[in-house]
N, CA, C, O and the ligand as a Tripos MOL2 file, in Angstrom:
@<TRIPOS>MOLECULE
protein
  317   315    80     0     0
PROTEIN
NO_CHARGES

@<TRIPOS>ATOM
      1 N         -13.9310   24.0000   17.0940 N.3       1 MET1
      2 CA        -13.5260   23.3780   18.3560 C.3       1 MET1
      3 C         -12.8850   22.0340   18.0690 C.2       1 MET1
      4 O         -13.5430   21.1450   17.5300 O.2       1 MET1
      5 N         -11.6380   21.8670   18.4110 N.am      2 ALA2
      6 CA        -10.9630   20.5820   18.2260 C.3       2 ALA2
      7 C         -11.2400   19.6930   19.4390 C.2       2 ALA2
      8 O         -11.4910   20.1860   20.5390 O.2       2 ALA2
      9 N         -11.1930   18.3840   19.2230 N.am      3 TRP3
     10 CA        -11.4890   17.4340   20.2860 C.3       3 TRP3
     11 C         -10.3040   16.5060   20.5410 C.2       3 TRP3
     12 O          -9.5340   16.2030   19.6300 O.2       3 TRP3
     13 N         -10.1690   16.0650   21.7680 N.am      4 TYR4
     14 CA         -9.1500   15.0680   22.0900 C.3       4 TYR4
     15 C          -9.6370   14.2640   23.2870 C.2       4 TYR4
     16 O         -10.5480   14.6850   24.0000 O.2       4 TYR4
     17 N          -9.0280   13.1080   23.5020 N.am      5 SER5
     18 CA         -9.4150   12.3210   24.6700 C.3       5 SER5
     19 C          -8.2320   11.9790   25.5640 C.2       5 SER5
     20 O          -8.4120   11.6300   26.7310 O.2       5 SER5
     21 N          -7.0100   12.0780   25.0150 N.am      6 ASP6
     22 CA         -5.8390   11.6620   25.7910 C.3       6 ASP6
     23 C          -5.1900   12.8860   26.4450 C.2       6 ASP6
     24 O          -4.4480   13.6180   25.7910 O.2       6 ASP6
     25 N          -5.4670   13.1050   27.7220 N.am      7 ARG7
     26 CA         -4.9500   14.2850   28.4160 C.3       7 ARG7
     27 C          -3.4530   14.2140   28.6820 C.2       7 ARG7
     28 O          -2.8200   15.2190   29.0050 O.2       7 ARG7
     29 N          -2.8970   13.0220   28.5430 N.am      8 VAL8
     30 CA         -1.4610   12.8690   28.7710 C.3       8 VAL8
     31 C          -0.6600   13.2730   27.5280 C.2       8 VAL8
     32 O           0.4270   13.8410   27.6340 O.2       8 VAL8
     33 N          -1.2100   12.9720   26.3640 N.am      9 LYS9
     34 CA         -0.4560   13.2020   25.1290 C.3       9 LYS9
     35 C          -0.8220   14.4980   24.4130 C.2       9 LYS9
     36 O          -0.1960   14.8360   23.4080 O.2       9 LYS9
     37 N          -1.8100   15.2250   24.9000 N.am     10 VAL10
     38 CA         -2.1300   16.5490   24.3860 C.3      10 VAL10
     39 C          -2.0080   17.5060   25.5490 C.2      10 VAL10
     40 O          -2.7010   17.3660   26.5570 O.2      10 VAL10
     41 N          -1.1180   18.4870   25.4080 N.am     11 LYS11
     42 CA         -0.8860   19.3780   26.5570 C.3      11 LYS11
     43 C          -1.0730   20.8410   26.1940 C.2      11 LYS11
     44 O          -0.9570   21.2270   25.0320 O.2      11 LYS11
     45 N          -1.3610   21.6380   27.1960 N.am     12 GLU12
     46 CA         -1.5600   23.0660   26.9980 C.3      12 GLU12
     47 C          -0.2140   23.7500   26.8130 C.2      12 GLU12
     48 O           0.7490   23.4480   27.5180 O.2      12 GLU12
     49 N          -0.1560   24.6710   25.8620 N.am     13 SER13
     50 CA          1.0760   25.4100   25.6150 C.3      13 SER13
     51 C           1.0470   26.7320   26.3700 C.2      13 SER13
     52 O          -0.0080   27.3490   26.5170 O.2      13 SER13
     53 N           2.2150   27.1640   26.8480 N.am     14 THR14
     54 CA          2.3170   28.4830   27.4700 C.3      14 THR14
     55 C           2.8640   29.4980   26.4690 C.2      14 THR14
     56 O           2.9670   30.6850   26.7770 O.2      14 THR14
     57 N           3.2180   29.0260   25.2640 N.am     15 ASN15
     58 CA          3.7430   29.9140   24.2250 C.3      15 ASN15
     59 C           2.5860   30.5010   23.4240 C.2      15 ASN15
     60 O           2.2790   30.0240   22.3310 O.2      15 ASN15
     61 N           1.9440   31.5350   23.9670 N.am     16 VAL16
     62 CA          0.7320   32.0500   23.3250 C.3      16 VAL16
     63 C           1.0290   32.7530   21.9980 C.2      16 VAL16
     64 O           0.1720   32.7790   21.1160 O.2      16 VAL16
     65 N           2.2290   33.3220   21.8420 N.am     17 ASP17
     66 CA          2.5650   34.0250   20.5930 C.3      17 ASP17
     67 C           2.4340   33.0900   19.3920 C.2      17 ASP17
     68 O           1.9260   33.4680   18.3360 O.2      17 ASP17
     69 N           2.9020   31.8700   19.5840 N.am     18 LYS18
     70 CA          2.8640   30.8710   18.5250 C.3      18 LYS18
     71 C           1.4200   30.6160   18.0730 C.2      18 LYS18
     72 O           1.1660   30.3620   16.8960 O.2      18 LYS18
     73 N           0.5020   30.6860   19.0010 N.am     19 PHE19
     74 CA         -0.8920   30.3700   18.7020 C.3      19 PHE19
     75 C          -1.7130   31.6150   18.3660 C.2      19 PHE19
     76 O          -2.8450   31.4990   17.8960 O.2      19 PHE19
     77 N          -1.1570   32.7930   18.6010 N.am     20 ASN20
     78 CA         -1.8690   34.0310   18.2670 C.3      20 ASN20
     79 C          -1.4780   34.5900   16.9030 C.2      20 ASN20
     80 O          -2.1460   35.4770   16.3710 O.2      20 ASN20
     81 N          -0.3920   34.0650   16.3430 N.am     21 LYS21
     82 CA          0.0680   34.5720   15.0500 C.3      21 LYS21
     83 C          -0.9840   34.3140   13.9720 C.2      21 LYS21
     84 O          -1.5590   33.2280   13.8900 O.2      21 LYS21
     85 N          -1.2190   35.3310   13.1520 N.am     22 ILE22
     86 CA         -2.1500   35.2260   12.0300 C.3      22 ILE22
     87 C          -1.3760   34.8000   10.7850 C.2      22 ILE22
     88 O          -0.3540   35.3940   10.4400 O.2      22 ILE22
     89 N          -1.8760   33.7690   10.1230 N.am     23 TRP23
     90 CA         -1.2540   33.2530    8.9060 C.3      23 TRP23
     91 C          -2.1770   33.5020    7.7180 C.2      23 TRP23
     92 O          -3.3960   33.3570    7.8170 O.2      23 TRP23
     93 N          -1.5730   33.8790    6.5930 N.am     24 LYS24
     94 CA         -2.3630   34.0710    5.3760 C.3      24 LYS24
     95 C          -2.1660   32.8850    4.4380 C.2      24 LYS24
     96 O          -1.1040   32.2620    4.4600 O.2      24 LYS24
     97 N          -3.1700   32.5540    3.6070 N.am     25 PRO25
     98 CA         -2.9710   31.5370    2.5840 C.3      25 PRO25
     99 C          -1.7510   31.9030    1.7270 C.2      25 PRO25
    100 O          -1.5530   33.0680    1.3810 O.2      25 PRO25
    101 N          -0.9420   30.8990    1.3910 N.am     26 GLY26
    102 CA          0.2720   31.1430    0.6080 C.3      26 GLY26
    103 C           1.5140   31.2280    1.4760 C.2      26 GLY26
    104 O           2.6200   31.0060    0.9830 O.2      26 GLY26
    105 N           1.3590   31.5470    2.7660 N.am     27 GLU27
    106 CA          2.5180   31.6040    3.6490 C.3      27 GLU27
    107 C           2.9800   30.1900    3.9990 C.2      27 GLU27
    108 O           2.2010   29.2360    3.9990 O.2      27 GLU27
    109 N           4.2640   30.0940    4.2950 N.am     28 ASN28
    110 CA          4.8660   28.8070    4.6520 C.3      28 ASN28
    111 C           4.6730   28.5670    6.1540 C.2      28 ASN28
    112 O           5.2710   29.2660    6.9720 O.2      28 ASN28
    113 N           3.8410   27.5830    6.5220 N.am     29 PRO29
    114 CA          3.5840   27.3760    7.9500 C.3      29 PRO29
    115 C           4.8000   26.7440    8.6290 C.2      29 PRO29
    116 O           5.3880   25.7960    8.1060 O.2      29 PRO29
    117 N           5.1620   27.2580    9.7620 N.am     30 VAL30
    118 CA          6.3350   26.7480   10.4820 C.3      30 VAL30
    119 C           5.9850   25.4470   11.2010 C.2      30 VAL30
    120 O           6.8340   24.5690   11.3540 O.2      30 VAL30
    121 N           4.7500   25.3280   11.6340 N.am     31 TRP31
    122 CA          4.3610   24.1770   12.4440 C.3      31 TRP31
    123 C           3.2800   23.3470   11.7700 C.2      31 TRP31
    124 O           2.3440   23.8860   11.1790 O.2      31 TRP31
    125 N           3.4170   22.0420   11.8670 N.am     32 ALA32
    126 CA          2.3710   21.1370   11.4180 C.3      32 ALA32
    127 C           1.3110   21.0410   12.5080 C.2      32 ALA32
    128 O           1.6160   21.1690   13.6930 O.2      32 ALA32
    129 N           0.0730   20.8160   12.1050 N.am     33 GLY33
    130 CA         -0.9820   20.6500   13.0960 C.3      33 GLY33
    131 C          -2.3270   21.0560   12.5350 C.2      33 GLY33
    132 O          -2.5550   21.0130   11.3260 O.2      33 GLY33
    133 N          -3.2080   21.4470   13.4240 N.am     34 ILE34
    134 CA         -4.5440   21.8840   13.0310 C.3      34 ILE34
    135 C          -4.5790   23.4100   13.0400 C.2      34 ILE34
    136 O          -4.1970   24.0440   14.0240 O.2      34 ILE34
    137 N          -5.0340   23.9820   11.9510 N.am     35 TYR35
    138 CA         -5.1900   25.4280   11.8390 C.3      35 TYR35
    139 C          -6.6840   25.7470   11.7640 C.2      35 TYR35
    140 O          -7.4680   24.9780   11.2080 O.2      35 TYR35
    141 N          -7.0630   26.8950   12.3330 N.am     36 ARG36
    142 CA         -8.4740   27.2930   12.3670 C.3      36 ARG36
    143 C          -8.6690   28.5650   11.5440 C.2      36 ARG36
    144 O          -7.9520   29.5510   11.7140 O.2      36 ARG36
    145 N          -9.6460   28.5170   10.6560 N.am     37 CYS37
    146 CA         -9.9690   29.6910    9.8380 C.3      37 CYS37
    147 C         -10.5730   30.7770   10.7270 C.2      37 CYS37
    148 O         -11.4800   30.5170   11.5170 O.2      37 CYS37
    149 N         -10.0590   31.9890   10.5870 N.am     38 GLN38
    150 CA        -10.5290   33.0940   11.4230 C.3      38 GLN38
    151 C         -11.8050   33.7260   10.8790 C.2      38 GLN38
    152 O         -12.4270   34.5530   11.5460 O.2      38 GLN38
    153 N         -12.1980   33.3350    9.6580 N.am     39 SER39
    154 CA        -13.4480   33.8530    9.0920 C.3      39 SER39
    155 C         -14.6450   32.9850    9.4570 C.2      39 SER39
    156 O         -15.6980   33.4970    9.8380 O.2      39 SER39
    157 N         -14.4810   31.6560    9.3380 N.am     40 CYS40
    158 CA        -15.6510   30.7870    9.5000 C.3      40 CYS40
    159 C         -15.4840   29.7340   10.6020 C.2      40 CYS40
    160 O         -16.4460   29.0510   10.9530 O.2      40 CYS40
    161 N         -14.2800   29.5990   11.1450 N.am     41 GLY41
    162 CA        -14.0880   28.6290   12.2220 C.3      41 GLY41
    163 C         -13.7460   27.2270   11.7600 C.2      41 GLY41
    164 O         -13.5380   26.3340   12.5820 O.2      41 GLY41
    165 N         -13.6870   27.0250   10.4560 N.am     42 TYR42
    166 CA        -13.3600   25.7090    9.9100 C.3      42 TYR42
    167 C         -11.9320   25.3310   10.3050 C.2      42 TYR42
    168 O         -11.0320   26.1700   10.2910 O.2      42 TYR42
    169 N         -11.7380   24.0640   10.6560 N.am     43 GLU43
    170 CA        -10.4150   23.5930   11.0630 C.3      43 GLU43
    171 C          -9.8740   22.6580   10.0030 C.2      43 GLU43
    172 O         -10.6110   21.8350    9.4600 O.2      43 GLU43
    173 N          -8.5940   22.7770    9.7050 N.am     44 ASP44
    174 CA         -7.9860   21.9110    8.6990 C.3      44 ASP44
    175 C          -6.6100   21.4750    9.1770 C.2      44 ASP44
    176 O          -5.9550   22.1590    9.9640 O.2      44 ASP44
    177 N          -6.1870   20.3080    8.6760 N.am     45 VAL45
    178 CA         -4.9110   19.7230    9.0780 C.3      45 VAL45
    179 C          -3.8350   20.1270    8.0790 C.2      45 VAL45
    180 O          -4.0180   19.9900    6.8690 O.2      45 VAL45
    181 N          -2.7290   20.6190    8.5830 N.am     46 ILE46
    182 CA         -1.5880   21.0020    7.7460 C.3      46 ILE46
    183 C          -0.4190   20.0900    8.1080 C.2      46 ILE46
    184 O           0.0170   20.0480    9.2590 O.2      46 ILE46
    185 N           0.0800   19.3610    7.1120 N.am     47 ASN47
    186 CA          1.1560   18.4160    7.4160 C.3      47 ASN47
    187 C           2.5450   19.0390    7.2400 C.2      47 ASN47
    188 O           2.6670   20.1940    6.8310 O.2      47 ASN47
    189 N           3.5710   18.2780    7.5450 N.am     48 ARG48
    190 CA          4.9370   18.8100    7.5350 C.3      48 ARG48
    191 C           5.4510   19.1130    6.1380 C.2      48 ARG48
    192 O           6.3900   19.8940    5.9820 O.2      48 ARG48
    193 N           4.8520   18.5090    5.1260 N.am     49 GLU49
    194 CA          5.2940   18.7460    3.7500 C.3      49 GLU49
    195 C           4.6900   20.0290    3.1720 C.2      49 GLU49
    196 O           5.1250   20.4990    2.1210 O.2      49 GLU49
    197 N           3.7150   20.5810    3.8390 N.am     50 CYS50
    198 CA          3.0310   21.7740    3.3120 C.3      50 CYS50
    199 C           3.9700   22.9830    3.3710 C.2      50 CYS50
    200 O           4.5120   23.3020    4.4290 O.2      50 CYS50
    201 N           4.1580   23.6550    2.2230 N.am     51 THR51
    202 CA          4.9960   24.8580    2.1940 C.3      51 THR51
    203 C           4.1650   26.1120    1.9280 C.2      51 THR51
    204 O           4.6640   27.2300    2.0560 O.2      51 THR51
    205 N           2.9000   25.9250    1.5610 N.am     52 LYS52
    206 CA          2.0170   27.0750    1.3210 C.3      52 LYS52
    207 C           0.6570   26.7730    1.9220 C.2      52 LYS52
    208 O          -0.0170   25.8300    1.5070 O.2      52 LYS52
    209 N           0.2590   27.5610    2.8860 N.am     53 LEU53
    210 CA         -1.0660   27.3540    3.4660 C.3      53 LEU53
    211 C          -2.1280   27.5430    2.3780 C.2      53 LEU53
    212 O          -2.0440   28.4850    1.5910 O.2      53 LEU53
    213 N          -3.1190   26.6600    2.3300 N.am     54 PRO54
    214 CA         -4.1760   26.8020    1.3180 C.3      54 PRO54
    215 C          -5.1920   27.8480    1.7670 C.2      54 PRO54
    216 O          -5.2090   28.2360    2.9350 O.2      54 PRO54
    217 N          -6.0400   28.3070    0.8420 N.am     55 PRO55
    218 CA         -7.2060   29.0830    1.2850 C.3      55 PRO55
    219 C          -8.1580   28.1350    2.0070 C.2      55 PRO55
    220 O          -8.0970   26.9230    1.8000 O.2      55 PRO55
    221 N          -9.0090   28.6560    2.8270 N.am     56 CYS56
    222 CA         -9.9860   27.8240    3.5500 C.3      56 CYS56
    223 C         -10.9900   27.2530    2.5470 C.2      56 CYS56
    224 O         -11.6420   28.0060    1.8240 O.2      56 CYS56
    225 N         -11.1150   25.9270    2.5030 N.am     57 SER57
    226 CA        -12.0160   25.3120    1.5240 C.3      57 SER57
    227 C         -13.4770   25.5770    1.8730 C.2      57 SER57
    228 O         -14.3200   25.6390    0.9780 O.2      57 SER57
    229 N         -13.7860   25.7310    3.1410 N.am     58 ASN58
    230 CA        -15.1700   26.0380    3.5350 C.3      58 ASN58
    231 C         -15.5440   27.4580    3.1100 C.2      58 ASN58
    232 O         -16.6600   27.6910    2.6460 O.2      58 ASN58
    233 N         -14.6150   28.4130    3.2660 N.am     59 CYS59
    234 CA        -14.8770   29.7860    2.8160 C.3      59 CYS59
    235 C         -15.0210   29.8420    1.3000 C.2      59 CYS59
    236 O         -15.8550   30.5790    0.7740 O.2      59 CYS59
    237 N         -14.1980   29.0510    0.5950 N.am     60 GLU60
    238 CA        -14.2840   29.0400   -0.8680 C.3      60 GLU60
    239 C         -15.6520   28.5640   -1.3230 C.2      60 GLU60
    240 O         -16.2150   29.0910   -2.2840 O.2      60 GLU60
    241 N         -16.1930   27.5510   -0.6190 N.am     61 LYS61
    242 CA        -17.5190   27.0330   -0.9570 C.3      61 LYS61
    243 C         -18.5740   28.1260   -0.8450 C.2      61 LYS61
    244 O         -19.5210   28.1810   -1.6300 O.2      61 LYS61
    245 N         -18.3910   28.9940    0.1490 N.am     62 LYS62
    246 CA        -19.3920   30.0380    0.3990 C.3      62 LYS62
    247 C         -19.0200   31.3440   -0.2830 C.2      62 LYS62
    248 O         -19.6700   32.3720   -0.0870 O.2      62 LYS62
    249 N         -17.9540   31.2880   -1.0950 N.am     63 ASN63
    250 CA        -17.4790   32.4630   -1.8250 C.3      63 ASN63
    251 C         -16.9670   33.5820   -0.9270 C.2      63 ASN63
    252 O         -16.9280   34.7370   -1.3510 O.2      63 ASN63
    253 N         -16.5720   33.2640    0.3040 N.am     64 HIS64
    254 CA        -15.8860   34.2470    1.1460 C.3      64 HIS64
    255 C         -14.4350   34.2840    0.7010 C.2      64 HIS64
    256 O         -13.8830   33.2560    0.3090 O.2      64 HIS64
    257 N         -13.8240   35.4270    0.7550 N.am     65 LYS65
    258 CA        -12.4420   35.5350    0.2990 C.3      65 LYS65
    259 C         -11.5410   36.0300    1.4250 C.2      65 LYS65
    260 O         -11.9950   36.5560    2.4420 O.2      65 LYS65
    261 N         -10.2410   35.8380    1.1960 N.am     66 ASN66
    262 CA         -9.2110   36.3990    2.0820 C.3      66 ASN66
    263 C          -9.3120   35.9220    3.5190 C.2      66 ASN66
    264 O          -9.2860   36.7270    4.4500 O.2      66 ASN66
    265 N          -9.4280   34.6220    3.6980 N.am     67 ASN67
    266 CA         -9.4410   34.1210    5.0660 C.3      67 ASN67
    267 C          -8.0200   34.1060    5.6410 C.2      67 ASN67
    268 O          -7.0400   34.0900    4.8970 O.2      67 ASN67
    269 N          -7.9260   34.1100    6.9330 N.am     68 ASN68
    270 CA         -6.6580   33.9340    7.6450 C.3      68 ASN68
    271 C          -6.7540   32.6950    8.5210 C.2      68 ASN68
    272 O          -7.8440   32.2160    8.8330 O.2      68 ASN68
    273 N          -5.5970   32.1900    8.9080 N.am     69 TRP69
    274 CA         -5.5190   31.0140    9.7720 C.3      69 TRP69
    275 C          -4.8180   31.3440   11.0770 C.2      69 TRP69
    276 O          -4.0010   32.2620   11.1580 O.2      69 TRP69
    277 N          -5.1660   30.5580   12.1090 N.am     70 LYS70
    278 CA         -4.3980   30.5470   13.3560 C.3      70 LYS70
    279 C          -4.1280   29.0940   13.7140 C.2      70 LYS70
    280 O          -4.9690   28.2180   13.5120 O.2      70 LYS70
    281 N          -2.9380   28.8590   14.2500 N.am     71 LEU71
    282 CA         -2.5960   27.5330   14.7190 C.3      71 LEU71
    283 C          -3.4630   27.2000   15.9400 C.2      71 LEU71
    284 O          -3.5290   27.9760   16.8930 O.2      71 LEU71
    285 N          -4.1200   26.0490   15.9000 N.am     72 LEU72
    286 CA         -4.9780   25.6350   17.0140 C.3      72 LEU72
    287 C          -4.3400   24.5200   17.8270 C.2      72 LEU72
    288 O          -4.3500   24.5660   19.0570 O.2      72 LEU72
    289 N          -3.7890   23.5270   17.1580 N.am     73 VAL73
    290 CA         -3.1170   22.4070   17.8140 C.3      73 VAL73
    291 C          -1.8260   22.1240   17.0590 C.2      73 VAL73
    292 O          -1.8660   21.8520   15.8590 O.2      73 VAL73
    293 N          -0.7010   22.1800   17.7240 N.am     74 ARG74
    294 CA          0.5770   21.9210   17.0540 C.3      74 ARG74
    295 C           0.9570   20.4590   17.2480 C.2      74 ARG74
    296 O           0.8810   19.9300   18.3570 O.2      74 ARG74
    297 N           1.3690   19.8070   16.1530 N.am     75 ALA75
    298 CA          1.8450   18.4270   16.2340 C.3      75 ALA75
    299 C           3.2560   18.4110   16.8420 C.2      75 ALA75
    300 O           4.0790   19.2850   16.5730 O.2      75 ALA75
    301 N           3.5020   17.4020   17.6600 N.am     76 GLU76
    302 CA          4.8130   17.2590   18.2930 C.3      76 GLU76
    303 C           5.8660   16.8730   17.2530 C.2      76 GLU76
    304 O           5.6090   16.0360   16.3870 O.2      76 GLU76
    305 N           7.0370   17.4760   17.3380 N.am     77 ASP77
    306 CA          8.1400   17.0790   16.4600 C.3      77 ASP77
    307 C           8.7620   15.7930   16.9960 C.2      77 ASP77
    308 O           8.5950   15.4380   18.1620 O.2      77 ASP77
    309 N           9.4860   15.1050   16.1090 N.am     78 ALA78
    310 CA         10.1410   13.8560   16.5190 C.3      78 ALA78
    311 C          11.1830   14.1440   17.6110 C.2      78 ALA78
    312 O          11.8350   15.1880   17.6060 O.2      78 ALA78
    313 N          11.3180   13.2220   18.5160 N.am     79 GLU79
    314 CA         12.3000   13.4030   19.6040 C.3      79 GLU79
    315 C          13.6320   12.8240   19.2010 C.2      79 GLU79
    316 O          14.5870   12.8750   19.9760 O.2      79 GLU79
    317 ZN        -13.0890   29.6650    6.4380 Zn       80 ZN80
@<TRIPOS>BOND
     1     1     2 1
     2     2     3 1
     3     3     4 2
     4     3     5 am
     5     5     6 1
     6     6     7 1
     7     7     8 2
     8     7     9 am
     9     9    10 1
    10    10    11 1
    11    11    12 2
    12    11    13 am
    13    13    14 1
    14    14    15 1
    15    15    16 2
    16    15    17 am
    17    17    18 1
    18    18    19 1
    19    19    20 2
    20    19    21 am
    21    21    22 1
    22    22    23 1
    23    23    24 2
    24    23    25 am
    25    25    26 1
    26    26    27 1
    27    27    28 2
    28    27    29 am
    29    29    30 1
    30    30    31 1
    31    31    32 2
    32    31    33 am
    33    33    34 1
    34    34    35 1
    35    35    36 2
    36    35    37 am
    37    37    38 1
    38    38    39 1
    39    39    40 2
    40    39    41 am
    41    41    42 1
    42    42    43 1
    43    43    44 2
    44    43    45 am
    45    45    46 1
    46    46    47 1
    47    47    48 2
    48    47    49 am
    49    49    50 1
    50    50    51 1
    51    51    52 2
    52    51    53 am
    53    53    54 1
    54    54    55 1
    55    55    56 2
    56    55    57 am
    57    57    58 1
    58    58    59 1
    59    59    60 2
    60    59    61 am
    61    61    62 1
    62    62    63 1
    63    63    64 2
    64    63    65 am
    65    65    66 1
    66    66    67 1
    67    67    68 2
    68    67    69 am
    69    69    70 1
    70    70    71 1
    71    71    72 2
    72    71    73 am
    73    73    74 1
    74    74    75 1
    75    75    76 2
    76    75    77 am
    77    77    78 1
    78    78    79 1
    79    79    80 2
    80    79    81 am
    81    81    82 1
    82    82    83 1
    83    83    84 2
    84    83    85 am
    85    85    86 1
    86    86    87 1
    87    87    88 2
    88    87    89 am
    89    89    90 1
    90    90    91 1
    91    91    92 2
    92    91    93 am
    93    93    94 1
    94    94    95 1
    95    95    96 2
    96    95    97 am
    97    97    98 1
    98    98    99 1
    99    99   100 2
   100    99   101 am
   101   101   102 1
   102   102   103 1
   103   103   104 2
   104   103   105 am
   105   105   106 1
   106   106   107 1
   107   107   108 2
   108   107   109 am
   109   109   110 1
   110   110   111 1
   111   111   112 2
   112   111   113 am
   113   113   114 1
   114   114   115 1
   115   115   116 2
   116   115   117 am
   117   117   118 1
   118   118   119 1
   119   119   120 2
   120   119   121 am
   121   121   122 1
   122   122   123 1
   123   123   124 2
   124   123   125 am
   125   125   126 1
   126   126   127 1
   127   127   128 2
   128   127   129 am
   129   129   130 1
   130   130   131 1
   131   131   132 2
   132   131   133 am
   133   133   134 1
   134   134   135 1
   135   135   136 2
   136   135   137 am
   137   137   138 1
   138   138   139 1
   139   139   140 2
   140   139   141 am
   141   141   142 1
   142   142   143 1
   143   143   144 2
   144   143   145 am
   145   145   146 1
   146   146   147 1
   147   147   148 2
   148   147   149 am
   149   149   150 1
   150   150   151 1
   151   151   152 2
   152   151   153 am
   153   153   154 1
   154   154   155 1
   155   155   156 2
   156   155   157 am
   157   157   158 1
   158   158   159 1
   159   159   160 2
   160   159   161 am
   161   161   162 1
   162   162   163 1
   163   163   164 2
   164   163   165 am
   165   165   166 1
   166   166   167 1
   167   167   168 2
   168   167   169 am
   169   169   170 1
   170   170   171 1
   171   171   172 2
   172   171   173 am
   173   173   174 1
   174   174   175 1
   175   175   176 2
   176   175   177 am
   177   177   178 1
   178   178   179 1
   179   179   180 2
   180   179   181 am
   181   181   182 1
   182   182   183 1
   183   183   184 2
   184   183   185 am
   185   185   186 1
   186   186   187 1
   187   187   188 2
   188   187   189 am
   189   189   190 1
   190   190   191 1
   191   191   192 2
   192   191   193 am
   193   193   194 1
   194   194   195 1
   195   195   196 2
   196   195   197 am
   197   197   198 1
   198   198   199 1
   199   199   200 2
   200   199   201 am
   201   201   202 1
   202   202   203 1
   203   203   204 2
   204   203   205 am
   205   205   206 1
   206   206   207 1
   207   207   208 2
   208   207   209 am
   209   209   210 1
   210   210   211 1
   211   211   212 2
   212   211   213 am
   213   213   214 1
   214   214   215 1
   215   215   216 2
   216   215   217 am
   217   217   218 1
   218   218   219 1
   219   219   220 2
   220   219   221 am
   221   221   222 1
   222   222   223 1
   223   223   224 2
   224   223   225 am
   225   225   226 1
   226   226   227 1
   227   227   228 2
   228   227   229 am
   229   229   230 1
   230   230   231 1
   231   231   232 2
   232   231   233 am
   233   233   234 1
   234   234   235 1
   235   235   236 2
   236   235   237 am
   237   237   238 1
   238   238   239 1
   239   239   240 2
   240   239   241 am
   241   241   242 1
   242   242   243 1
   243   243   244 2
   244   243   245 am
   245   245   246 1
   246   246   247 1
   247   247   248 2
   248   247   249 am
   249   249   250 1
   250   250   251 1
   251   251   252 2
   252   251   253 am
   253   253   254 1
   254   254   255 1
   255   255   256 2
   256   255   257 am
   257   257   258 1
   258   258   259 1
   259   259   260 2
   260   259   261 am
   261   261   262 1
   262   262   263 1
   263   263   264 2
   264   263   265 am
   265   265   266 1
   266   266   267 1
   267   267   268 2
   268   267   269 am
   269   269   270 1
   270   270   271 1
   271   271   272 2
   272   271   273 am
   273   273   274 1
   274   274   275 1
   275   275   276 2
   276   275   277 am
   277   277   278 1
   278   278   279 1
   279   279   280 2
   280   279   281 am
   281   281   282 1
   282   282   283 1
   283   283   284 2
   284   283   285 am
   285   285   286 1
   286   286   287 1
   287   287   288 2
   288   287   289 am
   289   289   290 1
   290   290   291 1
   291   291   292 2
   292   291   293 am
   293   293   294 1
   294   294   295 1
   295   295   296 2
   296   295   297 am
   297   297   298 1
   298   298   299 1
   299   299   300 2
   300   299   301 am
   301   301   302 1
   302   302   303 1
   303   303   304 2
   304   303   305 am
   305   305   306 1
   306   306   307 1
   307   307   308 2
   308   307   309 am
   309   309   310 1
   310   310   311 1
   311   311   312 2
   312   311   313 am
   313   313   314 1
   314   314   315 1
   315   315   316 2
@<TRIPOS>SUBSTRUCTURE
     1 MET1         2 RESIDUE 1 A MET
     2 ALA2         6 RESIDUE 1 A ALA
     3 TRP3        10 RESIDUE 1 A TRP
     4 TYR4        14 RESIDUE 1 A TYR
     5 SER5        18 RESIDUE 1 A SER
     6 ASP6        22 RESIDUE 1 A ASP
     7 ARG7        26 RESIDUE 1 A ARG
     8 VAL8        30 RESIDUE 1 A VAL
     9 LYS9        34 RESIDUE 1 A LYS
    10 VAL10       38 RESIDUE 1 A VAL
    11 LYS11       42 RESIDUE 1 A LYS
    12 GLU12       46 RESIDUE 1 A GLU
    13 SER13       50 RESIDUE 1 A SER
    14 THR14       54 RESIDUE 1 A THR
    15 ASN15       58 RESIDUE 1 A ASN
    16 VAL16       62 RESIDUE 1 A VAL
    17 ASP17       66 RESIDUE 1 A ASP
    18 LYS18       70 RESIDUE 1 A LYS
    19 PHE19       74 RESIDUE 1 A PHE
    20 ASN20       78 RESIDUE 1 A ASN
    21 LYS21       82 RESIDUE 1 A LYS
    22 ILE22       86 RESIDUE 1 A ILE
    23 TRP23       90 RESIDUE 1 A TRP
    24 LYS24       94 RESIDUE 1 A LYS
    25 PRO25       98 RESIDUE 1 A PRO
    26 GLY26      102 RESIDUE 1 A GLY
    27 GLU27      106 RESIDUE 1 A GLU
    28 ASN28      110 RESIDUE 1 A ASN
    29 PRO29      114 RESIDUE 1 A PRO
    30 VAL30      118 RESIDUE 1 A VAL
    31 TRP31      122 RESIDUE 1 A TRP
    32 ALA32      126 RESIDUE 1 A ALA
    33 GLY33      130 RESIDUE 1 A GLY
    34 ILE34      134 RESIDUE 1 A ILE
    35 TYR35      138 RESIDUE 1 A TYR
    36 ARG36      142 RESIDUE 1 A ARG
    37 CYS37      146 RESIDUE 1 A CYS
    38 GLN38      150 RESIDUE 1 A GLN
    39 SER39      154 RESIDUE 1 A SER
    40 CYS40      158 RESIDUE 1 A CYS
    41 GLY41      162 RESIDUE 1 A GLY
    42 TYR42      166 RESIDUE 1 A TYR
    43 GLU43      170 RESIDUE 1 A GLU
    44 ASP44      174 RESIDUE 1 A ASP
    45 VAL45      178 RESIDUE 1 A VAL
    46 ILE46      182 RESIDUE 1 A ILE
    47 ASN47      186 RESIDUE 1 A ASN
    48 ARG48      190 RESIDUE 1 A ARG
    49 GLU49      194 RESIDUE 1 A GLU
    50 CYS50      198 RESIDUE 1 A CYS
    51 THR51      202 RESIDUE 1 A THR
    52 LYS52      206 RESIDUE 1 A LYS
    53 LEU53      210 RESIDUE 1 A LEU
    54 PRO54      214 RESIDUE 1 A PRO
    55 PRO55      218 RESIDUE 1 A PRO
    56 CYS56      222 RESIDUE 1 A CYS
    57 SER57      226 RESIDUE 1 A SER
    58 ASN58      230 RESIDUE 1 A ASN
    59 CYS59      234 RESIDUE 1 A CYS
    60 GLU60      238 RESIDUE 1 A GLU
    61 LYS61      242 RESIDUE 1 A LYS
    62 LYS62      246 RESIDUE 1 A LYS
    63 ASN63      250 RESIDUE 1 A ASN
    64 HIS64      254 RESIDUE 1 A HIS
    65 LYS65      258 RESIDUE 1 A LYS
    66 ASN66      262 RESIDUE 1 A ASN
    67 ASN67      266 RESIDUE 1 A ASN
    68 ASN68      270 RESIDUE 1 A ASN
    69 TRP69      274 RESIDUE 1 A TRP
    70 LYS70      278 RESIDUE 1 A LYS
    71 LEU71      282 RESIDUE 1 A LEU
    72 LEU72      286 RESIDUE 1 A LEU
    73 VAL73      290 RESIDUE 1 A VAL
    74 ARG74      294 RESIDUE 1 A ARG
    75 ALA75      298 RESIDUE 1 A ALA
    76 GLU76      302 RESIDUE 1 A GLU
    77 ASP77      306 RESIDUE 1 A ASP
    78 ALA78      310 RESIDUE 1 A ALA
    79 GLU79      314 RESIDUE 1 A GLU
    80 ZN80       317 GROUP 0 **** ****
């Protein structure tokens, strides 16, 4: 569960496809933001320089393999 306090600067998206897409570690993420592991729920920040999504570090700790990610919060691009 991600948290925020500024309701003006964080808004709900109507583009559900963007947030329903499943991403695998190694894939090039199109959007910077917070991604959520679909195996354990761990959330991690992916910046604009990232070209390969990492494996979930929380799953690695527990020896779970083959996690997937979903975009949870997308960072706004520069205007
Ligand atoms: Zn995980």
